[in-house]
Structure formats: structure tokens, C-alpha cells
C-alpha positions in Angstrom: 57.7 55.5 -20.5 60.3 58.0 -19.4 62.6 57.6 -16.5 61.0 58.4 -13.1 63.9 60.3 -11.7 66.4 63.0 -12.8 69.8 63.3 -11.1 70.7 66.6 -9.5 73.9 68.4 -10.6 77.0 67.5 -8.6 77.3 71.1 -7.2 73.8 70.7 -5.7 74.5 67.3 -4.1 77.7 68.7 -2.6 75.6 71.5 -1.1 73.2 69.0 0.3 76.1 67.1 1.8 77.2 70.3 3.6 73.7 70.8 5.0 73.7 67.1 6.1 77.0 67.4 7.9 75.8 70.6 9.7 72.4 69.1 10.7 74.2 66.0 12.0 76.2 68.1 14.5 73.1 70.0 15.7 71.5 68.5 18.8 68.9 71.3 19.0 67.0 73.1 16.3 65.1 76.4 16.7 61.4 75.9 17.2 60.7 79.0 15.1 62.7 81.3 12.9 66.3 81.9 14.1 65.2 85.4 14.8 67.3 88.3 16.2 68.8 89.3 19.5 68.2 92.7 20.9 68.8 94.7 24.1 65.8 95.9 26.1 65.5 98.2 29.1 62.8 97.9 31.8 61.2 100.6 33.9 63.9 100.1 36.5 66.7 100.8 34.1 67.9 97.2 33.9 69.2 96.3 30.4 68.6 92.8 29.3 68.9 90.5 26.2 65.9 89.1 24.4 65.4 86.9 21.3 62.7 87.9 18.9 61.4 85.3 16.5 58.3 83.9 14.7 56.8 80.6 15.8 55.2 77.7 13.8 51.9 79.6 13.6 53.7 82.7 12.3 53.2 84.6 15.6 55.8 87.0 16.9 57.4 85.8 20.1 60.0 87.2 22.5 62.1 85.3 25.1 64.1 86.7 27.9 67.8 85.7 27.9 69.3 87.6 30.9 70.9 90.8 32.0 73.4 92.4 29.7 76.0 92.9 32.4 76.0 89.2 33.5 79.2 87.5 32.1 77.4 84.1 31.9 74.6 85.6 29.9 77.1 87.3 27.6 78.6 83.8 26.9 75.2 82.4 26.1 74.3 85.3 23.9 77.5 84.9 22.0 76.9 81.2 21.4 73.3 82.0 20.4 74.4 84.5 17.9 76.6 81.8 16.3 73.6 79.4 16.2 71.4 82.0 14.6 74.0 82.8 11.9 74.5 79.1 11.2 70.7 78.5 11.1 70.2 81.4 8.7 72.9 80.1 6.4 71.4 76.7 6.4 67.9 78.0 5.6 69.4 80.0 2.7 71.1 76.9 1.3 67.9 74.8 1.8 65.9 77.4 -0.2 68.4 77.2 -3.0 68.0 73.4 -3.1 64.2 73.7 -3.0 64.3 75.9 -6.1 66.4 73.2 -7.8 63.8 70.5 -7.2 64.9 69.1 -3.8 61.9 67.9 -1.6 61.0 70.2 1.3 58.4 70.2 4.1 56.3 73.2 5.1 56.8 75.3 8.2 54.5 73.5 10.5 55.8 70.0 9.6 59.4 71.2 9.9 58.9 72.6 13.4 57.0 69.4 14.4 59.9 67.3 13.4 62.3 69.7 15.0 60.6 69.3 18.4 60.8 65.5 18.2 64.4 65.8 17.2 65.2 68.1 20.1 63.8 65.5 22.5 66.1 62.8 21.0 63.4 60.6 19.5 65.1 59.9 16.2 68.5 59.3 17.8 66.7 56.8 20.2 65.3 54.9 17.3 62.0 56.5 16.2 61.6 56.8 12.4 59.9 59.3 10.1 58.0 57.3 7.5 55.4 58.1 4.9 55.7 60.7 2.1 57.9 63.1 4.0 60.4 60.2 4.5 60.1 59.5 0.8 61.0 63.1 -0.1 64.0 62.9 2.3 65.2 59.7 0.7 65.0 61.2 -2.8 67.2 64.1 -1.6 69.7 61.7 -0.1 69.8 59.7 -3.3 70.5 62.9 -5.3 67.4 62.7 -7.5 64.2 64.6 -8.1 60.9 63.1 -9.1 57.3 64.0 -9.5 56.3 66.2 -6.5 54.2 64.7 -3.8 51.6 66.3 -1.5 50.8 65.3 2.1 49.5 66.9 5.3 50.5 64.0 7.5 53.6 63.4 9.6 54.0 59.7 10.3 56.3 58.7 13.2 57.0 55.0 14.0 59.0 53.0 16.4 59.8 49.3 16.3 60.4 48.8 20.1 60.5 50.8 23.3 62.7 53.9 22.9 65.5 54.3 25.4 64.8 57.8 26.4 65.3 59.8 29.7 62.3 61.3 31.4 60.7 63.2 28.6 57.3 64.9 28.2 54.4 63.1 26.6 54.3 62.8 22.8 51.5 65.2 22.7 53.3 67.8 24.8 56.4 67.5 22.6 54.1 68.4 19.6 52.6 71.3 21.5 56.1 72.8 22.1 55.8 74.0 18.5 53.1 76.4 19.6 50.5 74.4 17.8 47.8 73.2 20.2 47.7 69.6 18.9 44.7 67.5 20.2 44.1 63.8 20.2 41.9 62.7 17.3 39.0 60.6 18.6 39.0 57.0 17.4 36.0 55.4 15.7 36.0 53.1 18.8 35.2 55.6 21.5 36.9 53.4 24.1 40.2 53.3 22.2 42.9 55.9 23.0 44.0 58.4 20.4 46.9 57.5 18.2 46.7 60.6 15.9 47.1 64.2 16.8 45.8 67.1 14.8 46.0 70.9 14.6 42.7 72.5 15.6 40.5 74.4 13.2 40.4 74.0 9.4 44.1 73.1 9.1 44.9 69.5 8.0 48.3 68.9 9.8 48.1 65.5 11.4 50.7 63.5 13.3 50.2 59.7 13.4 52.2 57.4 15.8 52.6 53.9 14.5 54.1 50.6 15.8 54.3 47.1 14.2 51.3 44.8 14.5 52.0 41.1 15.3 49.4 39.9 12.8 47.0 41.4 10.1 45.1 43.5 12.7 45.4 47.2 13.4 45.4 47.3 17.2 45.8 50.3 19.5 49.1 49.8 21.4 50.3 51.6 24.5 53.6 53.4 24.2 54.6 54.0 27.8 57.9 55.9 27.2 56.0 58.5 25.3 52.9 58.4 27.6 50.6 57.8 24.7 49.2 55.1 22.3 50.0 54.1 18.7 48.3 52.3 15.9 49.6 48.9 15.0 50.3 48.2 11.3 51.0 44.9 9.6 54.5 44.4 8.1 55.7 47.7 9.7 58.5 45.8 11.5 59.9 44.9 8.1 60.0 48.6 7.1 61.7 49.6 10.4 64.3 46.8 10.2 67.0 48.9 8.7 67.3 52.7 8.8 69.6 55.7 8.2 69.8 59.3 9.3 69.1 62.0 6.8 68.2 65.7 6.9 64.7 66.9 6.2 64.8 70.2 4.3 62.6 73.2 4.7 62.8 76.9 3.7 63.2 77.4 7.4 66.3 75.1 7.8 67.2 71.5 8.1 66.6 68.9 10.8 68.2 65.4 11.2 65.7 62.5 11.3 65.8 58.7 11.0 64.1 57.1 8.1 63.9 53.6 6.6 66.5 52.7 4.0 65.2 53.4 0.5 65.1 49.7 -0.6 63.0 48.7 2.4 60.8 51.7 1.9 60.2 50.7 -1.7 59.4 47.0 -1.1 57.2 47.9 1.8 55.2 50.2 -0.5 54.6 47.2 -2.8 53.2 45.3 0.2 50.9 48.0 1.5 49.6 48.8 -1.9 47.9 45.4 -1.8 46.5 45.9 1.8 44.6 49.2 1.1 41.1 49.3 -0.1 40.7 49.4 -3.9 38.5 52.5 -3.7 41.4 54.6 -2.3 43.8 56.5 -4.4 46.7 55.5 -2.1 47.6 52.2 -3.8 48.6 54.0 -7.0 50.6 56.5 -4.9 52.3 53.6 -3.1 53.2 51.9 -6.4 54.5 55.2 -7.9 56.8 55.8 -4.9 58.0 52.2 -5.0 58.8 52.3 -8.7 60.7 55.6 -8.3 62.9 54.5 -5.4 63.5 51.1 -7.0 64.8 52.8 -10.2 67.0 55.1 -8.2 68.4 52.5 -5.8 69.2 49.8 -8.5 71.4 52.4 -10.3 73.2 53.6 -7.2 73.3 50.5 -4.9 73.4 47.3 -6.9 72.2 44.3 -4.8 70.2 46.5 -2.3 66.8 45.6 -3.7 67.7 41.9 -3.8 68.7 42.0 -0.1 65.5 43.8 0.8 63.4 41.2 -1.0 65.3 38.4 0.8 64.3 39.9 4.1 60.5 40.0 3.3 58.4 37.9 5.6 57.0 34.8 3.8 53.4 35.9 4.4 54.1 39.2 2.5 55.5 37.5 -0.7 52.0 37.1 -2.2 51.4 40.8 -1.8 54.6 41.7 -3.7 53.7 39.3 -6.5 50.3 40.8 -6.8 51.8 44.3 -6.9 53.7 43.4 -10.1 50.7 44.2 -12.3 50.3 47.7 -10.9 54.0 48.3 -10.8 54.2 47.8 -14.5 52.1 50.9 -15.0 54.8 53.0 -13.3 58.2 51.3 -13.6 59.3 51.6 -17.2 59.8 48.4 -19.3 63.2 49.7 -20.2 64.3 49.6 -16.6 65.5 46.1 -17.1 68.0 46.2 -14.2 65.2 47.2 -11.8 62.9 44.4 -13.1 65.7 41.9 -12.8 66.5 43.0 -9.3 62.8 42.6 -8.3 62.6 39.0 -9.7 58.9 39.5 -9.9 56.6 37.7 -12.4 55.5 40.5 -14.7 51.8 40.7 -15.4 50.7 37.9 -17.6 50.2 38.9 -21.2 48.0 35.8 -21.6 45.1 37.3 -19.6 42.4 38.1 -22.1 41.4 41.8 -22.5 38.6 42.8 -20.2 39.4 40.2 -17.5 40.4 41.1 -13.9 43.5 39.5 -12.3 42.4 37.3 -9.4 44.1 38.5 -6.2 44.9 35.0 -4.8 45.0 36.1 -1.2 45.6 32.6 0.0 48.7 32.4 -2.3 48.0 28.9 -3.6 45.0 29.3 -5.9 45.0 27.9 -9.5 42.8 30.8 -10.6 44.5 33.6 -12.5 41.7 35.9 -13.7 38.0 36.3 -13.9 35.3 38.3 -15.7 31.9 39.0 -14.2 28.7 39.2 -16.4 25.1 40.0 -15.5 24.2 36.3 -15.2 27.6 34.6 -15.5 31.3 34.5 -14.6 34.2 33.5 -16.7 37.2 32.0 -14.9 40.8 31.5 -16.2 43.0 28.9 -14.6 46.8 28.8 -14.4 47.0 26.3 -17.3 45.4 29.0 -19.5 42.0 27.3 -19.8 38.8 29.4 -19.6 35.5 28.3 -18.1 32.2 30.1 -18.5 29.7 29.5 -15.7 26.1 30.7 -16.1 22.9 30.9 -14.1 21.6 28.1 -16.3 24.6 25.8 -15.9 25.5 26.3 -12.3 22.5 28.1 -10.7 22.0 31.7 -9.9 22.9 31.4 -6.2 26.2 29.7 -7.0 27.1 32.2 -9.6 26.5 35.2 -7.3 28.6 33.5 -4.6 31.4 32.9 -7.2 31.3 36.6 -8.1 31.7 37.6 -4.4 34.6 35.2 -4.0 36.3 36.4 -7.2 36.2 40.0 -6.1 37.4 39.2 -2.6 40.3 37.2 -4.1 39.9 34.2 -1.7 38.1 30.9 -1.8 36.9 30.8 -5.4 38.9 27.7 -6.4 37.7 25.7 -3.4 34.1 26.8 -4.0 34.2 25.7 -7.7 35.8 22.4 -6.8 33.1 21.7 -4.2 29.9 23.0 -6.0 30.5 23.7 -9.7 33.4 21.6 -10.9 31.5 20.2 -13.9 28.7 22.7 -14.1 30.2 25.0 -16.7 28.4 26.3 -19.8 31.5 26.3 -22.0 35.2 25.6 -21.9 37.8 27.5 -24.0 41.3 26.3 -24.5 
């Protein structure tokens, strides 16, 4: 298996650093193309300045700046001309990096993040998470990897943001010119926690907060005058963060994201929380493996520190993720595997058997195989037991199959109802 990442040339990483420095100094980003300044004259003969630009929906816009003969307006126009020149230069550099394999976001996602940046959300502690954060982290690490695709912008906050009186979260999004609407919840009584672009477009912004347990509650976010969806183990992800620029062919905007080591370990955890019918667990594991490989090489000890901070209840999820991770993280990445200190998938599991998920974290069962009228169970000592309709009863076998698939309660059920009712023992 080949390496998951390729390092960018030094000249490109230096160019990225220049963009990062410029973005860090910018407190406000254009919500649209930088545009041009022009003089206009009305029917009364008054000459005034306007800025012409294109918004997030690619519509032409024009804003009034003031009379040409006003000294204060002249100062603002001069400063705006400098901003436009700098923004154009940044966009040119970002496009160069994009062609070299740096991750970028599309126009609508960029202006969405720019609006949140302009209102100070990221400086106040809000974080960009999800695949757009993953791309930004790859850029900051100076590597490129397999491209990713996403239509979602995921924003999270760990605790109340210390913000002055700001518009609602939805109004901030609408300042882009996109008429975001609250996506109705499956529970009609619950408030919206996601906001989407009308029509056939798939742009969606999700607001997320930590859950105090394994539930996914709807939580009020008063400082943003909205609600958010609670997620298990999100507090761990948001525990450490850094500021990085998000690149687009339209410019660069500074955001806050989790550190790459926390991002990677959190991906291992959530890969085990998603439904198995979804394609997202494989995406989670791929992103985790990619970042782990890059971080271990550049920041020795970071993965170990991130693992030490994992909540105890999440440890079993990380252990179960090892089997899936092995399909993405190369065997040759010995430093990464050593940093993880994970038990690699057992080579003693017979072919055709499924690893038991062990959701309780203390089961003696390792694997199982379901047959039409039977179930074979492997225990941690390597022994295999075949239970059949004839030996244990059809009702018990069907219940054992259900527990095996769910990953919880099988060992207790066997001990209580089928301890000695096996057809055959192997090993």
C-alpha cells in the first residue's frame, strides 16, 4: 500500500505561509469578488463612487460609496483600493496553489465562511469541522492527498461564544446573498439546526455542539439566536484548536479548526458510531489514516498526546476502528502504528467470520459467523463453538444472531441460556 500523502514543494509551502500571514491580518473579507471601483454621475450632476462586484450567487452588484468630492470618502476609497489589490493578489496565489494540489472550497462555501469570519465567530471560539476542515489541515501540514467532496459546511462551538450583539446565525449566512432556510427536523417540534440553500443546490450549513451523553439532542445557542445538534464526543474534538486559512479560487479566509491529531482520533471514534449501511465510516477511516501518517512524521508525540486525552468511554470505539484502519493505513507506516498503540486486527480470526463489535468493552467474544440455522462464535482464548437449531433451539439461535450483529449482550446470553448447548467445539 502506497503512502497516503505527498509533500508539497518548499516553494509552494512558503507561498501558503504568505497567504496565511495575510489572512491572519484581515479582520474582514469581501462577501463577493473584490470587484472594481468606478465613478458614476446622477441626473443632478453629482459624481460619486461605487463598487461593482459579483456576489456568492454570481449576480452583479453595485454599492454606493459616497461623493467624489468628499475628503472622507476619498480616504475610504483609497483604503478600499488597497484591499481590492491585496484580495486580487491573494486569489491569484490561491489559484496557483489549487492547481498544485492544495485543497480549496467552492465559491458559496467560501463566502459562507467569510461571513462568519467577518462577524468574529472563529476568533471567539467557533470551529470549522468536517471535510472542509480536513482539507485546510492538509494544506497546513504541507501535504496533498486523495481529493474529497462535500457540500456541507460544519460549524461547532464547545461553549457559549463571547460575542457582542450580532445578528442571528441564519442572518449571518444570508449576508452572502444566499437565502438560507432552516431545514425542518424529523421531529416537527424541534428547532432547525441545519440551514440550506433553496432549490436544487446542496449547500448545507450544520451547527453542532457537544452532547453530554450518547444522545443527539437539539440545544439552544442563545448568543447566535438559533439551535444546534448535540454530538457525542464532540467536546474531545474541540478541546484543542488552531487557526488556518481556507483557500478558494476567490481568496483566503482565516478560520479555527481542531488540531490534526484530535481530528484524526475523533474520526476513528465516529467511524464506529455511524450506521454500517453508510459510506461515511470508510471516509472517516481514510481521513484518520491520512492525517495520522502526516502528523506522526511532522509532530512526533502528538498522536500519543491526543490518545491520552480520549475519554475512557471512547477507548472501545478506537480499538474497534483498528480493523478498518488497517485497510487504509499502510503496514509500512510503522511509526504511525506505534504511535496509535492499537491492537491490530487479529490474524487468528478465521476467514469468513465477522469481528464482534464488543460495545460493552468487556466481552470475551471476538468474532462470529451466522448460518441459516446456526451461529459459530469465537472466544478470546481462540476456541470456536458451533450452536445450531438442534443443539440450542431455533429461538435461542435467532436471538444470538441478533445480539451478534448488534455487538452487545451475546456473551451474557450464551452464559445464561446456551452455555453447554453447543453442537461442536473447535480448538
